[in-house]
Chimera marker file (.cmm) of the C-alpha trace (Angstrom):
<marker_set name="trace">
<marker id="1" x="-22.749" y="36.671" z="31.398" r="1" g="1" b="0" radius="0.5"/>
<marker id="2" x="-21.582" y="34.694" z="28.333" r="1" g="1" b="0" radius="0.5"/>
<marker id="3" x="-18.430" y="33.585" z="30.169" r="1" g="1" b="0" radius="0.5"/>
<marker id="4" x="-20.612" y="31.739" z="32.706" r="1" g="1" b="0" radius="0.5"/>
<marker id="5" x="-22.326" y="29.596" z="30.058" r="1" g="1" b="0" radius="0.5"/>
<marker id="6" x="-21.093" y="26.098" z="29.287" r="1" g="1" b="0" radius="0.5"/>
<marker id="7" x="-18.794" y="25.961" z="26.306" r="1" g="1" b="0" radius="0.5"/>
<marker id="8" x="-17.988" y="23.013" z="24.069" r="1" g="1" b="0" radius="0.5"/>
<marker id="9" x="-14.536" y="21.516" z="24.265" r="1" g="1" b="0" radius="0.5"/>
<marker id="10" x="-12.197" y="22.809" z="21.601" r="1" g="1" b="0" radius="0.5"/>
<marker id="11" x="-11.975" y="20.434" z="18.651" r="1" g="1" b="0" radius="0.5"/>
<marker id="12" x="-8.637" y="18.973" z="17.733" r="1" g="1" b="0" radius="0.5"/>
<marker id="13" x="-7.154" y="20.462" z="14.619" r="1" g="1" b="0" radius="0.5"/>
<marker id="14" x="-6.358" y="18.620" z="11.432" r="1" g="1" b="0" radius="0.5"/>
<marker id="15" x="-2.821" y="17.340" z="11.097" r="1" g="1" b="0" radius="0.5"/>
<marker id="16" x="-0.827" y="19.143" z="8.517" r="1" g="1" b="0" radius="0.5"/>
<marker id="17" x="0.939" y="17.075" z="5.928" r="1" g="1" b="0" radius="0.5"/>
<marker id="18" x="4.199" y="18.081" z="4.408" r="1" g="1" b="0" radius="0.5"/>
<marker id="19" x="4.990" y="17.671" z="0.762" r="1" g="1" b="0" radius="0.5"/>
<marker id="20" x="8.261" y="15.940" z="1.702" r="1" g="1" b="0" radius="0.5"/>
<marker id="21" x="6.407" y="12.878" z="2.999" r="1" g="1" b="0" radius="0.5"/>
<marker id="22" x="4.320" y="12.309" z="-0.101" r="1" g="1" b="0" radius="0.5"/>
<marker id="23" x="5.788" y="10.242" z="-2.899" r="1" g="1" b="0" radius="0.5"/>
<marker id="24" x="5.327" y="11.342" z="-6.473" r="1" g="1" b="0" radius="0.5"/>
<marker id="25" x="4.844" y="8.600" z="-9.044" r="1" g="1" b="0" radius="0.5"/>
<marker id="26" x="6.365" y="9.568" z="-12.350" r="1" g="1" b="0" radius="0.5"/>
<marker id="27" x="4.363" y="9.219" z="-15.543" r="1" g="1" b="0" radius="0.5"/>
<marker id="28" x="6.596" y="6.417" z="-16.824" r="1" g="1" b="0" radius="0.5"/>
<marker id="29" x="5.962" y="4.231" z="-13.742" r="1" g="1" b="0" radius="0.5"/>
<marker id="30" x="2.170" y="4.399" z="-13.728" r="1" g="1" b="0" radius="0.5"/>
<marker id="31" x="0.265" y="1.131" z="-14.015" r="1" g="1" b="0" radius="0.5"/>
<marker id="32" x="-1.791" y="2.384" z="-16.960" r="1" g="1" b="0" radius="0.5"/>
<marker id="33" x="1.368" y="2.100" z="-19.079" r="1" g="1" b="0" radius="0.5"/>
<marker id="34" x="1.486" y="-1.701" z="-18.662" r="1" g="1" b="0" radius="0.5"/>
<marker id="35" x="2.189" y="-3.510" z="-21.967" r="1" g="1" b="0" radius="0.5"/>
<marker id="36" x="-0.904" y="-4.782" z="-23.802" r="1" g="1" b="0" radius="0.5"/>
<marker id="37" x="-0.019" y="-8.505" z="-23.712" r="1" g="1" b="0" radius="0.5"/>
<marker id="38" x="0.448" y="-8.333" z="-19.939" r="1" g="1" b="0" radius="0.5"/>
<marker id="39" x="-2.772" y="-6.377" z="-19.436" r="1" g="1" b="0" radius="0.5"/>
<marker id="40" x="-4.797" y="-8.835" z="-21.551" r="1" g="1" b="0" radius="0.5"/>
<marker id="41" x="-3.273" y="-11.839" z="-19.715" r="1" g="1" b="0" radius="0.5"/>
<marker id="42" x="-2.523" y="-13.616" z="-22.978" r="1" g="1" b="0" radius="0.5"/>
<marker id="43" x="0.804" y="-15.175" z="-21.991" r="1" g="1" b="0" radius="0.5"/>
<marker id="44" x="1.564" y="-16.927" z="-18.673" r="1" g="1" b="0" radius="0.5"/>
<marker id="45" x="4.683" y="-15.937" z="-16.778" r="1" g="1" b="0" radius="0.5"/>
<marker id="46" x="3.841" y="-12.424" z="-15.589" r="1" g="1" b="0" radius="0.5"/>
<marker id="47" x="3.691" y="-12.171" z="-11.799" r="1" g="1" b="0" radius="0.5"/>
<marker id="48" x="2.243" y="-9.550" z="-9.475" r="1" g="1" b="0" radius="0.5"/>
<marker id="49" x="3.288" y="-9.218" z="-5.824" r="1" g="1" b="0" radius="0.5"/>
<marker id="50" x="2.055" y="-7.412" z="-2.740" r="1" g="1" b="0" radius="0.5"/>
<marker id="51" x="2.730" y="-7.082" z="0.995" r="1" g="1" b="0" radius="0.5"/>
<marker id="52" x="0.106" y="-7.760" z="3.680" r="1" g="1" b="0" radius="0.5"/>
<marker id="53" x="0.929" y="-6.678" z="7.227" r="1" g="1" b="0" radius="0.5"/>
<marker id="54" x="-0.595" y="-8.220" z="10.331" r="1" g="1" b="0" radius="0.5"/>
<marker id="55" x="-1.839" y="-6.667" z="13.546" r="1" g="1" b="0" radius="0.5"/>
<marker id="56" x="0.447" y="-4.005" z="15.003" r="1" g="1" b="0" radius="0.5"/>
<marker id="57" x="2.907" y="-4.626" z="12.119" r="1" g="1" b="0" radius="0.5"/>
<marker id="58" x="4.284" y="-7.689" z="13.928" r="1" g="1" b="0" radius="0.5"/>
<marker id="59" x="3.930" y="-10.110" z="11.031" r="1" g="1" b="0" radius="0.5"/>
<marker id="60" x="3.762" y="-9.918" z="7.259" r="1" g="1" b="0" radius="0.5"/>
<marker id="61" x="3.149" y="-12.172" z="4.277" r="1" g="1" b="0" radius="0.5"/>
<marker id="62" x="4.025" y="-11.633" z="0.649" r="1" g="1" b="0" radius="0.5"/>
<marker id="63" x="1.501" y="-13.037" z="-1.829" r="1" g="1" b="0" radius="0.5"/>
<marker id="64" x="2.693" y="-13.426" z="-5.422" r="1" g="1" b="0" radius="0.5"/>
<marker id="65" x="0.035" y="-14.066" z="-8.095" r="1" g="1" b="0" radius="0.5"/>
<marker id="66" x="0.574" y="-15.250" z="-11.656" r="1" g="1" b="0" radius="0.5"/>
<marker id="67" x="-1.690" y="-13.070" z="-13.794" r="1" g="1" b="0" radius="0.5"/>
<marker id="68" x="-2.832" y="-15.641" z="-16.393" r="1" g="1" b="0" radius="0.5"/>
<marker id="69" x="-3.465" y="-18.764" z="-14.278" r="1" g="1" b="0" radius="0.5"/>
<marker id="70" x="-4.121" y="-16.956" z="-10.945" r="1" g="1" b="0" radius="0.5"/>
<marker id="71" x="-1.640" y="-19.301" z="-9.236" r="1" g="1" b="0" radius="0.5"/>
<marker id="72" x="-0.807" y="-17.901" z="-5.774" r="1" g="1" b="0" radius="0.5"/>
<marker id="73" x="2.345" y="-18.350" z="-3.705" r="1" g="1" b="0" radius="0.5"/>
<marker id="74" x="2.296" y="-17.077" z="-0.119" r="1" g="1" b="0" radius="0.5"/>
<marker id="75" x="5.574" y="-16.445" z="1.652" r="1" g="1" b="0" radius="0.5"/>
<marker id="76" x="6.037" y="-15.477" z="5.283" r="1" g="1" b="0" radius="0.5"/>
<marker id="77" x="8.294" y="-12.458" z="5.678" r="1" g="1" b="0" radius="0.5"/>
<marker id="78" x="11.007" y="-12.455" z="8.337" r="1" g="1" b="0" radius="0.5"/>
<marker id="79" x="10.180" y="-8.899" z="9.383" r="1" g="1" b="0" radius="0.5"/>
<marker id="80" x="8.132" y="-5.849" z="8.496" r="1" g="1" b="0" radius="0.5"/>
<marker id="81" x="10.987" y="-3.607" z="7.437" r="1" g="1" b="0" radius="0.5"/>
<marker id="82" x="11.855" y="-2.471" z="3.933" r="1" g="1" b="0" radius="0.5"/>
<marker id="83" x="14.846" y="-4.839" z="3.814" r="1" g="1" b="0" radius="0.5"/>
<marker id="84" x="12.900" y="-7.946" z="4.915" r="1" g="1" b="0" radius="0.5"/>
<marker id="85" x="11.791" y="-9.136" z="1.427" r="1" g="1" b="0" radius="0.5"/>
<marker id="86" x="15.373" y="-8.945" z="0.194" r="1" g="1" b="0" radius="0.5"/>
<link id1="1" id2="2" r="1" g="1" b="0" radius="0.2"/>
<link id1="2" id2="3" r="1" g="1" b="0" radius="0.2"/>
<link id1="3" id2="4" r="1" g="1" b="0" radius="0.2"/>
<link id1="4" id2="5" r="1" g="1" b="0" radius="0.2"/>
<link id1="5" id2="6" r="1" g="1" b="0" radius="0.2"/>
<link id1="6" id2="7" r="1" g="1" b="0" radius="0.2"/>
<link id1="7" id2="8" r="1" g="1" b="0" radius="0.2"/>
<link id1="8" id2="9" r="1" g="1" b="0" radius="0.2"/>
<link id1="9" id2="10" r="1" g="1" b="0" radius="0.2"/>
<link id1="10" id2="11" r="1" g="1" b="0" radius="0.2"/>
<link id1="11" id2="12" r="1" g="1" b="0" radius="0.2"/>
<link id1="12" id2="13" r="1" g="1" b="0" radius="0.2"/>
<link id1="13" id2="14" r="1" g="1" b="0" radius="0.2"/>
<link id1="14" id2="15" r="1" g="1" b="0" radius="0.2"/>
<link id1="15" id2="16" r="1" g="1" b="0" radius="0.2"/>
<link id1="16" id2="17" r="1" g="1" b="0" radius="0.2"/>
<link id1="17" id2="18" r="1" g="1" b="0" radius="0.2"/>
<link id1="18" id2="19" r="1" g="1" b="0" radius="0.2"/>
<link id1="19" id2="20" r="1" g="1" b="0" radius="0.2"/>
<link id1="20" id2="21" r="1" g="1" b="0" radius="0.2"/>
<link id1="21" id2="22" r="1" g="1" b="0" radius="0.2"/>
<link id1="22" id2="23" r="1" g="1" b="0" radius="0.2"/>
<link id1="23" id2="24" r="1" g="1" b="0" radius="0.2"/>
<link id1="24" id2="25" r="1" g="1" b="0" radius="0.2"/>
<link id1="25" id2="26" r="1" g="1" b="0" radius="0.2"/>
<link id1="26" id2="27" r="1" g="1" b="0" radius="0.2"/>
<link id1="27" id2="28" r="1" g="1" b="0" radius="0.2"/>
<link id1="28" id2="29" r="1" g="1" b="0" radius="0.2"/>
<link id1="29" id2="30" r="1" g="1" b="0" radius="0.2"/>
<link id1="30" id2="31" r="1" g="1" b="0" radius="0.2"/>
<link id1="31" id2="32" r="1" g="1" b="0" radius="0.2"/>
<link id1="32" id2="33" r="1" g="1" b="0" radius="0.2"/>
<link id1="33" id2="34" r="1" g="1" b="0" radius="0.2"/>
<link id1="34" id2="35" r="1" g="1" b="0" radius="0.2"/>
<link id1="35" id2="36" r="1" g="1" b="0" radius="0.2"/>
<link id1="36" id2="37" r="1" g="1" b="0" radius="0.2"/>
<link id1="37" id2="38" r="1" g="1" b="0" radius="0.2"/>
<link id1="38" id2="39" r="1" g="1" b="0" radius="0.2"/>
<link id1="39" id2="40" r="1" g="1" b="0" radius="0.2"/>
<link id1="40" id2="41" r="1" g="1" b="0" radius="0.2"/>
<link id1="41" id2="42" r="1" g="1" b="0" radius="0.2"/>
<link id1="42" id2="43" r="1" g="1" b="0" radius="0.2"/>
<link id1="43" id2="44" r="1" g="1" b="0" radius="0.2"/>
<link id1="44" id2="45" r="1" g="1" b="0" radius="0.2"/>
<link id1="45" id2="46" r="1" g="1" b="0" radius="0.2"/>
<link id1="46" id2="47" r="1" g="1" b="0" radius="0.2"/>
<link id1="47" id2="48" r="1" g="1" b="0" radius="0.2"/>
<link id1="48" id2="49" r="1" g="1" b="0" radius="0.2"/>
<link id1="49" id2="50" r="1" g="1" b="0" radius="0.2"/>
<link id1="50" id2="51" r="1" g="1" b="0" radius="0.2"/>
<link id1="51" id2="52" r="1" g="1" b="0" radius="0.2"/>
<link id1="52" id2="53" r="1" g="1" b="0" radius="0.2"/>
<link id1="53" id2="54" r="1" g="1" b="0" radius="0.2"/>
<link id1="54" id2="55" r="1" g="1" b="0" radius="0.2"/>
<link id1="55" id2="56" r="1" g="1" b="0" radius="0.2"/>
<link id1="56" id2="57" r="1" g="1" b="0" radius="0.2"/>
<link id1="57" id2="58" r="1" g="1" b="0" radius="0.2"/>
<link id1="58" id2="59" r="1" g="1" b="0" radius="0.2"/>
<link id1="59" id2="60" r="1" g="1" b="0" radius="0.2"/>
<link id1="60" id2="61" r="1" g="1" b="0" radius="0.2"/>
<link id1="61" id2="62" r="1" g="1" b="0" radius="0.2"/>
<link id1="62" id2="63" r="1" g="1" b="0" radius="0.2"/>
<link id1="63" id2="64" r="1" g="1" b="0" radius="0.2"/>
<link id1="64" id2="65" r="1" g="1" b="0" radius="0.2"/>
<link id1="65" id2="66" r="1" g="1" b="0" radius="0.2"/>
<link id1="66" id2="67" r="1" g="1" b="0" radius="0.2"/>
<link id1="67" id2="68" r="1" g="1" b="0" radius="0.2"/>
<link id1="68" id2="69" r="1" g="1" b="0" radius="0.2"/>
<link id1="69" id2="70" r="1" g="1" b="0" radius="0.2"/>
<link id1="70" id2="71" r="1" g="1" b="0" radius="0.2"/>
<link id1="71" id2="72" r="1" g="1" b="0" radius="0.2"/>
<link id1="72" id2="73" r="1" g="1" b="0" radius="0.2"/>
<link id1="73" id2="74" r="1" g="1" b="0" radius="0.2"/>
<link id1="74" id2="75" r="1" g="1" b="0" radius="0.2"/>
<link id1="75" id2="76" r="1" g="1" b="0" radius="0.2"/>
<link id1="76" id2="77" r="1" g="1" b="0" radius="0.2"/>
<link id1="77" id2="78" r="1" g="1" b="0" radius="0.2"/>
<link id1="78" id2="79" r="1" g="1" b="0" radius="0.2"/>
<link id1="79" id2="80" r="1" g="1" b="0" radius="0.2"/>
<link id1="80" id2="81" r="1" g="1" b="0" radius="0.2"/>
<link id1="81" id2="82" r="1" g="1" b="0" radius="0.2"/>
<link id1="82" id2="83" r="1" g="1" b="0" radius="0.2"/>
<link id1="83" id2="84" r="1" g="1" b="0" radius="0.2"/>
<link id1="84" id2="85" r="1" g="1" b="0" radius="0.2"/>
<link id1="85" id2="86" r="1" g="1" b="0" radius="0.2"/>
</marker_set>
């Protein structure tokens, strides 16, 4: 009798992640170990960069910000690969 009843569709399972794909940041590279004069923004000349990807990873820009004055330079990347900023 139970076999004749409507049953819910089986839920998709969670994807399993491997430890090989996760990057481990060493203690010496953590951002909390930034020098005090850079963290306090006392001296101009320290820059911070990032990468912003567009829709479907077709385009990318690289903003670079000076930490003291907040001066921003935007540069269009030639591609979205790891070698493109070089």
